[in-house]
LOVO-426578 format. One line per 2 residues: for each residue x, y, z of C-alpha. Coordinates in steps of 0.02 Angstrom, whole numbers, plus 32768, in hexadecimal, padded with zeros to 4 digits. Layout:
<atoms>
X/Y/Z; ...;
</atoms>
This chain:
<atoms>
E7AF/F54F/EF8A; E708/F513/EFCC;
E73E/F45D/EFE2; E7D0/F48E/F053;
E7C9/F44B/F105; E72A/F3EA/F0E4;
E71B/F330/F106; E6EC/F2E9/F05E;
E6AE/F242/F0A1; E634/F294/F119;
E5FC/F30C/F090; E5D9/F274/F024;
E57C/F21D/F0B1; E514/F2B8/F0D3;
E4F0/F2CF/F019; E4B6/F21A/F004;
E445/F22A/F09C; E3FD/F2CC/F057;
E3DE/F27A/EFAE; E380/F1EC/F005;
E313/F269/F061; E2EB/F2C9/EFC1;
E2BE/F22B/EF61; E250/F1F2/EFF1;
E1F1/F296/EFFB; E1E0/F29B/EF3E;
E16B/F207/EF4A; E1E2/F175/EF47;
E1DE/F14A/EFFF; E20D/F094/EFF0;
E292/F030/EF97; E261/EF7A/EF80;
E1E6/EF97/F00D; E263/EFE5/F085;
E253/F092/F0D4; E305/F0CC/F0B3;
E2E3/F185/F0CD; E2CE/F17C/F189;
E376/F123/F19A; E3C7/F1B1/F138;
E37D/F22F/F1B1; E3BC/F1CC/F246;
E46B/F1D4/F1FC; E463/F292/F205;
E451/F288/F2C1; E4E9/F217/F2D6;
E557/F27E/F262; E520/F31C/F2BC;
E548/F2CE/F365; E5F2/F297/F324;
E620/F344/F2E3; E5D7/F3A5/F375;
E620/F329/F3F1; E6CB/F346/F3A5;
E6B9/F402/F3C0; E67F/F3ED/F474;
E707/F370/F49E; E78A/F3E4/F458;
E747/F47E/F4B1; E71E/F427/F556;
E7AC/F3AA/F55F; E80E/F403/F5E8;
E785/F464/F63E; E6D5/F4A6/F625;
E68A/F54C/F655; E5F2/F5B1/F627;
E652/F61A/F5A9; E67B/F57B/F548;
E5C3/F54E/F548; E588/F5F8/F509;
E612/F5F9/F486; E5D5/F552/F445;
E51F/F58C/F443; E54B/F628/F3E0;
E5A6/F5C5/F35A; E51D/F542/F34B;
E48B/F5B9/F34B; E4DB/F62A/F2C9;
E4E9/F58E/F25F; E439/F547/F272;
E3BA/F5C9/F2AB; E3BF/F659/F22D;
E39C/F5EE/F194; E315/F58B/F1EE;
E2BD/F62A/F22A; E2C7/F677/F17C;
E274/F5DE/F12D; E1F2/F5D9/F1B7;
E1C8/F693/F1A3; E1C4/F688/F0E6;
E140/F601/F0F0; E0DF/F661/F176;
E0E2/F708/F11A; E0D4/F6D2/F064;
E079/F62B/F064; E01A/F5FA/F101;
DFFF/F66C/F199; DF71/F600/F1DC;
DFDA/F5BC/F26A; DFD5/F666/F2BF;
E02B/F676/F367; E047/F5BB/F36A;
E0DF/F5DF/F300; E136/F602/F3A6;
E13C/F547/F3C4; E1A7/F53C/F328;
E216/F5CB/F35F; E238/F575/F405;
E245/F4C4/F3BF; E1B3/F483/F425;
E142/F454/F393; E162/F399/F3A0;
E12D/F396/F456; E09E/F412/F45F;
E057/F43F/F3B4; E085/F3CE/F323;
E0FD/F3D6/F28F; E083/F3DE/F1FE;
E0A5/F496/F1DD; E15D/F473/F1B7;
E172/F3B6/F1B5; E22F/F3AC/F1AD;
E240/F417/F24A; E232/F37D/F2B9;
E2E9/F356/F29A; E31A/F408/F2CA;
E2BB/F3F4/F36D; E32C/F361/F399;
E3C9/F3B9/F35B; E3AC/F461/F3B0;
E386/F415/F458; E421/F3AB/F446;
E487/F44A/F424; E438/F49D/F4BC;
E44E/F40D/F537; E4F0/F3B8/F503;
E569/F443/F538; E50B/F44E/F5DE;
E529/F393/F5F1; E5E3/F3B2/F5D7;
E5E0/F445/F64F; E58D/F3DF/F6D9;
E5F3/F33F/F6CA; E69A/F378/F682;
E6B9/F420/F6D3; E76B/F3EC/F702;
E792/F392/F661; E760/F2F2/F60A;
E7A0/F248/F63E; E77E/F1C7/F5B6;
E73C/F141/F62C; E6BF/F1B8/F67E;
E68F/F1FB/F5D4; E661/F150/F58F;
E606/F119/F62D; E59C/F1B6/F636;
E574/F1B3/F57D; E543/F0FB/F580;
E4D8/F11A/F61A; E478/F1A6/F5C5;
E460/F140/F525; E41E/F0AB/F587;
E3AF/F11C/F5EF; E365/F16A/F552;
E33D/F0BD/F50C; E2EC/F085/F5AE;
E28A/F127/F5BA; E246/F10C/F50A;
E21D/F057/F530; E1BA/F079/F5CD;
E165/F111/F580; E12D/F0A9/F4EB;
E0EA/F023/F560; E08F/F0A6/F5C8;
E046/F112/F53F; E04F/F0A5/F4A2;
E083/F141/F442; E09D/F11B/F389;
E145/F126/F331; E11D/F1D3/F2ED;
E104/F217/F39D; E1AB/F1D1/F3D8;
E21D/F1F9/F347; E21C/F2B7/F35B;
E20C/F2C6/F418; E2B5/F309/F44F;
E2A1/F2C3/F4FF; E2AA/F213/F4B6;
E324/F233/F427; E3CA/F26B/F470;
E419/F1BE/F45E; E43D/F1CC/F3A2;
E4A0/F26D/F3B8; E4F5/F227/F454;
E530/F18F/F3F2; E583/F208/F379;
E5D3/F261/F40D; E614/F1BA/F44B;
E663/F199/F3A2; E6B7/F244/F3AC;
E6FC/F20E/F455; E746/F171/F408;
E798/F1DB/F381; E7E5/F250/F403;
E815/F1D8/F48F; E835/F139/F42B;
E866/F16D/F37A; E8B2/F0C1/F359;
E807/F071/F373; E7B3/F0F4/F306;
E833/F0D3/F27E; E815/F018/F289;
E759/F037/F27B; E777/F092/F1D5;
E7AB/EFEF/F181; E73A/EFBE/F0F1;
E70A/EF19/F145; E6B7/EF75/F1D5;
E65E/EFE6/F159; E61B/EF4D/F0FB;
E5E2/EEFC/F19E; E592/EF9B/F1DE;
E53E/EFC7/F13B; E4FC/EF16/F124;
E4B4/EF18/F1D3; E469/EFC3/F1B0;
E410/EF7F/F116; E3CB/EEEF/F17D;
E391/EF6A/F202; E32D/EFD6/F18C;
E2E6/EF3C/F134; E2A6/EF00/F1DD;
E266/EFAF/F201; E203/EFAD/F15F;
E1AF/EF03/F16E; E0F4/EF15/F184;
E0B2/EEB8/F21A; E038/EE2E/F1F4;
E01C/ED79/F217; E0A0/ED3F/F292;
E116/EDD1/F26E; E120/EE5C/F2EE;
E1AB/EEBB/F295; E160/EF5F/F259;
E16C/F018/F276; E0F8/F010/F30E;
E14C/EF7C/F363; E17F/EFA5/F416;
E236/EF80/F3F6; E236/EFF3/F35E;
E1EA/F083/F3C1; E265/F062/F44F;
E30D/F01C/F418; E314/F02A/F35A;
E356/F0DD/F360; E3F2/F0AC/F3C0;
E40E/F00E/F35A; E40F/F06F/F2B7;
E478/F0FB/F301; E4FB/F080/F33D;
E505/F033/F290; E516/F0E0/F241;
E5A2/F104/F2BD; E5FC/F067/F283;
E606/F0A5/F1CE; E635/F15B/F1F3;
E6F0/F137/F210; E6FB/F0EF/F160;
E6B4/F18E/F115; E724/F1F6/F186;
E7CD/F19F/F16E; E7C8/F127/F0DB;
E851/F150/F05B; E7D0/F155/EFD0;
E78B/F1F6/F01C; E833/F248/F03E;
E851/F2F0/EFE7; E89A/F2D4/EF3B;
E89E/F379/EEE0; E87D/F361/EE28;
E84C/F2A9/EE3C; E79B/F2C0/EE7E;
E741/F323/EDF6; E697/F312/EE4B;
E6D3/F341/EEF8; E691/F3F2/EEE7;
E5E5/F3AF/EEB9; E5DC/F348/EF58;
E61B/F3DD/EFBC; E595/F44F/EF75;
E50B/F3CF/EF94; E547/F3C3/F047;
E54D/F480/F059; E49D/F490/F016;
E458/F3FB/F076; E415/F468/F104;
E3B4/F4E6/F098; E37A/F459/F026;
E33D/F3F6/F0BB; E2DE/F48A/F103;
E283/F4B9/F063; E26D/F420/EFF5;
E1C7/F3DF/F03B; E17A/F48D/F03F;
E1B5/F4AE/EF8D; E168/F40B/EF50;
E0C1/F43B/EF9F; E0C6/F4EA/EF58;
E0F6/F4B3/EEA8; E075/F427/EEA2;
DFE8/F497/EEE0; E015/F52F/EE76;
E048/F4DE/EDD3; DFD4/F44E/ED9F;
E04E/F422/ED13; E0B8/F3C5/ED92;
E02A/F348/EDA4; E027/F327/ECE9;
E0DD/F310/ECB9; E144/F270/ECC7;
E179/F248/ED7B; E232/F24A/ED4D;
E222/F2F6/ECFD; E1BD/F332/ED92;
E245/F2F6/EE09; E2D1/F34A/EDA7;
E276/F3EF/ED89; E232/F404/EE39;
E2D8/F3DD/EE8A; E332/F451/EE12;
E2C2/F4DC/EE55; E2E4/F4A3/EF08;
E3A0/F4AA/EEEA; E393/F555/EE98;
E333/F59A/EF2D; E3AC/F546/EFA5;
E43B/F59F/EF4D; E3E3/F646/EF67;
E3CD/F61F/F020; E483/F5EA/F02E;
E4CB/F686/EFDC; E452/F705/F026;
E434/F6BC/F0D4; E4A2/F62A/F105;
E54D/F664/F0C7; E53C/F71A/F102;
E509/F6DE/F1AF; E59B/F665/F1B7;
E612/F6EC/F17D; E5CE/F75D/F205;
E5E3/F6D0/F283; E69A/F6BB/F255;
E6B6/F773/F27E; E64D/F77B/F31D;
E675/F6D3/F36D; E729/F6A3/F382;
E754/F5F2/F355;
</atoms>
C-alpha cells in the first residue's frame, strides 16, 4: 500500500506548500497583498533539513566515516538528480537549445552564482538543496567523526546558523545585492536547512520536548507568527515604512526567522493525533500521498509547461482564468505522472536494489 510508512502530516504540509507554489506561478502571486508563495518554498528547505537531518543523525550518531558519507550521497542523488537532468535535457533538446554549453552551469548547480536561473527558474531551490546534500555529511564527518554529543551538536549548529546570518548581513551592506540575488545563493542559504537539522536533533535527543512542541497551542502560535512574518515581508516600502522585500533585515535575517517559525509547526504535523494512521477513516489520505509523491516532478515542470502551453496554444489566453488554471494544471499533473512512472519510480526501485538501506 502506497501510504504505508509515510508521515501523513508531512505529506499534507508538503502538498499545501506545493499548492501555494502552483497558485503563485499560475498568476495569483499575492493573497490580500501578501506574497505567500515564497514562504511555502522556504518551508520546503526546513522540512528537507528535518528529514535529511534525521537520516544523518541516525547514520552518524555513533561514528562517521567516508563510507557513510558516500552511502548518503548515493541515496540522495539517486532521488534528486535523474529526474532533474531528464527535465533539463527535455527542455534543451525539444524546446530551447539556445543556452548551449552554458547548460553545464545547470548540471553542476552553479547557475545561481555564475549564470542566472532564467532558463529553468525553479532550479534555484535545487541549487540550495544539492549543495546542502553535498556539504552536510562532510560537516558531520569533520565534527562528529567519533559520534554526536547533543551539546556539541546544538552549539555547532547554532554557530553556523548565526554565522550564515551575519555573512548575509555584511554582504548585503557591502554589495547591496537585491533579494533575488541572495535568495538562491547557496553560500548564504544553508541556515534554513540547518534549522530543520536542529529540529531533527531535538526529536532524536530530546523526544519529550519534540512531543511537547507538537501540541496544538504551539502550532497556533507558530502559524500565527508565520502569517505576521509574511505579511511584513509583503508590505511595500513607502513613506516612513522600511519593511519591504529589499529591506536590509529581510535580505539578511528574514530567512532564518521564517525557517524557525516553520520549524515550530513541523512537530504538530509530525505527531498530532489528527494525522496518525487510521486505516479506513481517512478517505482522502491517498490523495495527499499522491500529491506529495508528485510534488517533485510537478515542481520541476509546472512553470515550463505554463510557458509552453501559453505560447503554443493561444486559446489559453482566451478562456476564463479558472478554467485555464484547472486545464493547465491537469496537463501538468498528467505529465508529472508520466515522469513519475517512467523516470522517478524506476530510478528509486533501482536505488533500493543497488544501495543498501
